[in-house]
N, C-alpha and C positions, 0 to 999 in steps of 0.2 A: 963782303962780310955778311953773314946771315943775321938778320934782325931777330930780336927776341919777340915772341908772340905777345899780343896785346890782350889785356883783359877787356871785358865788355864795356866797362866805364871808360877805359883808355881809348877804345875804338870810338865811342861816342864823342869824346873830346877831340880826337883827331878829325872826325867828320865835321865837327863844328869849325875847327881851324881851317880845313880845306874849303868849306862852304864860304866862310868869311873872306878868305883870300880870293876865291872865285868871284865873289860879289864886289871885289875891289876894296874891301874893308881891311882894317888892321885888327888881327886877333890879339886882344888884350884880355885880362881876366874878366873885365866887365862885359865885353862883347861875346866872349865864349859863354859866360854864364847866361846871358840873354838868349843866345842861340839854343843852348841846351834846355833852358827853361821853356822854350817854345814846344819842345818835344815831350817833356815830362809833366806829370801831375804834381810832383814834389820838386821844390827848388833845390838847386845845387849851391853849396856855400863857396865863398872865395877860398877858404882854407882847403876844401876838397879839390878845387881847381889847382891851387898851388902844389899840393902833394902829388896829384896825378900828373901834372905837367912836369914836375921834377922827375917822375918815373919815366915819362915819355922822352925827356932829355937824356936820361941815363941810357935808355934803350936805343938812342940814336934817331928818333923820329922828328924831334923839333930842336930848335935853338931858342934860348931865352935871353932876351936883352931887356934893358930898361930904357924908356924914352926920356925926354927932357923933363917930364912931370914925374919921373920915377915910377911910372906904370910899367908892369911887365908886358912885354910884347913877345908873342910866340910866332915863330916862323917855321913852317914845315920844311923838313929836310928830305923826307920821303914823299914822292909824288903819289897822289891818290890812285892814279892809274897803275903804278907799279905795285902798290899795296893790294889793290883789287886783283891784279893778275896773280900775284903770289898766293893770295887766299884761294883763288879759283884752282890753281895747281895743287895746293895742299888738299882741298876738299875732294878734288877729282881723284887724287891718289888714295885718300882715305876710303872713298867709296869704290875703288878699283874701276874707275871710268877714265875715258879721255876727257880733256877739258870741255870739248863740245858736248860729249856725252853727259858730263856732269851738269852742264848748263841746261841741257834738255831735261834731265832728271829734276833739276831744281825748279824749273818752271812748269813741271808736270806733263811733259810730252813723252816721257819714257816710262 
C-alpha cells in the first residue's frame, strides 16, 4: 500500500517519534512536545500534537494507544529507514536522477 505524503509538520513529529524510540523512550504527547521544542523557537501545543498524530494514524504511519495513566502513546508503524528510502526515490525521480545521483546532487557533489 502506498503511503500518503507527509506535511512538513507531520515529518517533524515522525522524526520525534523515531528519535524517541531509538533512544529507548516512549513517545507520548509530552515526550514528543519536548523533543520538537528542542528544535523550534516556538513551542508546539498538545492540541497540535493530538491533531497531527491523528493525521499520522489515518495515513498509516503510527498507532495510538493509551497507557495506564491514560496518556497517549505513539508507536511508529513505518520504519524511519523505509521512509527515508521512499523519499530518496521520490526526489531522485523528481530531479530525473538515479538515487545515488540524487544523493550526490543533494550533498553538492554533482
